[in-house]
C-alpha positions, -999 to +999 in steps of 0.1 A: -463+660+041-491+685+043-525+669+032-558+682+014-596+669+007-600+647-020-613+661-049-638+646-074-617+639-109-610+661-136-630+633-158-653+629-133-662+664-130-668+661-171-691+634-169-710+655-140-715+682-169-685+706-155-679+724-187-646+747-164-627+724-140-605+748-138-627+764-121-627+737-095-611+742-065-589+719-044-572+725-010-528+724-016-509+698-009-474+685-002-456+666-039-417+670-020-398+684+010-409+721+010-428+718-027-467+720-028-493+717-053-510+750-054-534+744-091-567+739-092-585+706-105-578+712-137-540+725-143-515+725-120-487+756-105-464+749-078-449+767-051-412+762-040-400+775-006-365+787-009-341+804+018-346+835-005-383+835-015-411+816-029-411+798-064-439+798-084-441+779-112-471+782-136-500+809-126-535+793-139-556+813-156-564+848-146-600+844-136-586+818-114-557+833-100-575+844-066-573+803-060-539+800-062-535+831-036-558+811-015-541+780-016-506+798-010-523+815+023-541+778+029-502+766+033-492+796+060-471+813+033-476+848+023-478+855-018-461+886-012-426+867-008-431+850-040-394+864-059-397+843-093-425+834-110-415+803-135-438+798-170-437+762-184-454+774-220-470+801-234-506+792-230-534+808-213-541+781-184-504+782-176-499+822-181-529+837-175-523+844-139-488+861-146-494+899-143-517+902-118-490+877-093-459+898-101-480+932-100-488+919-063-457+903-053-428+918-074-416+887-085-394+884-117-411+865-146-389+838-167-401+817-196-381+809-229-366+829-252-385+808-279-425+808-265-414+850-259-412+856-297-435+831-304-467+838-285-453+881-294-458+875-331-485+848-325-503+864-297-539+845-309-518+812-296-520+823-260-550+807-268-572+831-240-609+819-254-620+851-243-608+850-207-596+884-198-554+882-207-528+910-192-495+903-214-466+909-197-431+912-208-407+889-190-377+897-173-354+868-178-349+839-204-337+803-194-308+784-209-304+750-208-264+750-194-274+781-167-297+768-136-315+788-122-301+796-084-326+807-057-315+802-023-303+771-012-322+757-044-311+747-082-337+748-114-324+732-141-343+745-166-346+720-201-364+735-232-383+703-247-402+725-276-427+707-294-462+713-275-449+749-281-417+761-300-405+772-265-422+744-240-398+742-209-392+715-185-380+719-146-358+700-126-350+704-090-341+684-056-363+684-027-346+676+006-360+661+035-361+666+070-336+640+072-314+650+047-328+622+015-327+641-012-355+640-037-356+642-079-384+663-088-392+668-128-423+688-143-423+683-185-439+713-192-463+704-217-469+668-232-501+676-249-504+665-279-537+685-289-511+706-311-498+687-330-529+673-344-536+675-381-562+698-381-548+721-357-516+724-377-536+728-407-561+755-395-531+780-381-501+767-408-475+747-388-455+721-404-459+682-396-424+686-390-430+696-353-439+658-342-405+650-348-395+682-328-419+668-298-407+632-302-370+644-297-377+661-272-396+633-254-366+612-259-343+639-249-357+636-210-369+605-214-337+590-191-335+615-169-338+606-131-367+617-114-382+603-084-412+624-079-430+638-113-449+665-112-478+670-139-490+703-156-521+689-159-529+669-127-547+644-145-516+635-168-503+614-144-534+606-118-519+630-093-554+640-075-563+605-074-533+598-048-539+628-023-560+602-003-528+585+001-508+607+020-497+603+057-466+611+077-438+589+064-454+582+031-458+600+000-476+588-028-463+606-057-428+594-048-423+566-079-398+566-106-417+550-128-442+577-131-420+599-152-410+572-179-444+555-182-453+599-189-429+599-213-434+565-229-467+570-230-465+603-253-438+591-274-456+560-284-491+585-296-465+609-315-450+578-335-488+569-341-498+601-354-463+603-373-473+570-387-506+577-394-499+606-414-478+589-440 
C-alpha cells in the first residue's frame, strides 16, 4: 500500500485555532488496490485507477483544488488522464472544484438528477460561503439500475437522499495483485446538519426529510462493505489509521466500520425525530 505522512487530526486542528482545516494538505495514500485518497484534511476525494483512465470521486473546494492536482501527481498519475468525475452531492465542499478539473482534463462529470435540479432551483444550497464557485452542467446522471462501467471497474451508484435530495453513494470492487477482491463503499453524505430544526426552518424544508434520510440509511445498511470510505475522513477516523499502513496490512479493511457508521447515524436521526415530537 502507498502510505502518507500522518496529519494532525481535524478535531485537533480546530482546537489549535485552525478555522479552515480544508486548507491543510495531507499526502495521498492508498485505501484499497488502485484506490487512493486525494482529498485534504477536512473533505475527501478519491482517485480510482482503471484500464481506461482515472476516475475522481468528488473534487473538494475550488480554492483548494490545486491540492487535488498535487496529490494526483504525487501518486505518479497525470490529472489529464481523468476521464470521469463523479459527484456525491451538491454541496460546495464536494463539487466546488469540478469545473476546474473538467476544463483541465476533459473529463465527463456525473451527478444525480435530483441534486442537479435542487441546486439549479436553489443555488444558495450549494453553500459556497463567499468562495469562488463556477457552476457547470453535468454530462450525465446516475441510475441505480445502471452501473457505471469504466474500463475494468464497475461502480454501482445508489440514490441515498436525506443530506441533500440527490445524495448518491458509491459501491465498487478493488482487486489486489493476488486477485483478492475487496468491496468498497462511500456514502455520499451522512451529515445531519441539514436535518436540524434551525436549518429546516430557515430554508423552508419539511421535517419529513428526516424520514427520507432514515429510509436511505436503512437501505444501504445491510450492504457488504469491507472498506468504508468517508466523504469526510473524520466521519470514520480514516486519517488516524494512516500510520498503520504497511506492506501486507491495510488498516482500512474492516467491515465493521460501515455498519458502525450507518448505525450511528440511524440512532442520531431517530433522536432528532423523537425530540421533535
